[in-house]
N, C-alpha and C positions, 0 to 999 in steps of 0.2 A: 219637245213641244209640250206645252201646257194647254189644256183645253177644258172649257166649261161652258155649258149651255143652260138656258133657262126658259121656262114657259109658264105663263100665268094667264089670267083672263084678259089682261090688257095688252101684253106684248110677248113676242118670242124672240130670243136673241142668243148670242153666243160671243165668246171671246177666245182668242188663241194667242199665245206668245211662243215664238220660235227663238231659241238660243242656238247660236252656231259658233264656229271657230272665230278667233280674233275678236271676241267680245261682241259679235253680231247679235243684235236683239231686234226682232220684228214683232210688233203688236198689231192685231187686227180685231176690230169689233164688227159683229155682223148682226143685221136685223133680218130675221127670218120673215119672209113676206107671206107665209101661209100659216094657217092654224096648225100647230104642232104640239104633240105631247112633250113632256120634259125629256123623256128618253129619245124622242126623235130629234129634239134640239141638241142633245148630247152627241148623237151620231152626226148631225149636220156639222158641228164644230170640228169633230175629228176629221171628217172628209174635207172640210175647208182647209184645215191645217195641213193635211197631207198634200192637197193641191198647191198650197202656198210653198210648202217645202220642195215639191217637185219643180215649181216654177223658178225657184232660186238655185236649183241644181243640187239639192241634197241627195246624197247616196244612201244615207241611213237615217232613220228617225226613231227616237224613243219617245213614246207618248205617255204623258201623265194626265190622269183624269180622276175626278172625285166620284165618278159614277161607277159604283161596284158592278152594276148590271152590264154596262157597256164594256168595261174592262174584261169581265169574265166571259161575255159573249164573244168578244174578239179573240180571246185566248182559247175559246172552244170549251171552256169549263161549264158554261151555262147554255142551255138550248135557247135558240131564238125562235120564239113562238109567234110573235107579231109579224104578219106578212110584210108590212111596209119596212120593218127593220131588216128582214131577210134580204131585201133587195139591196 
């Protein structure tokens, strides 16, 4: 799974690509309907990608993200200080 989120003054969104066996590739673009920080958008896309992977029956998922904060928080290397991200 490749995941990337974005947030600016105009729009919040995200994109996820799932690659699976037999050259399966699924792409999903998401519009986040609430005001979100960039870090929240990054988390939203990881969650959306995991839900999509679950829906297609994936048993194991490797996630790639360009967000050092999200990756290290998920790995437990960085503390999650923001209450919304803790949830």
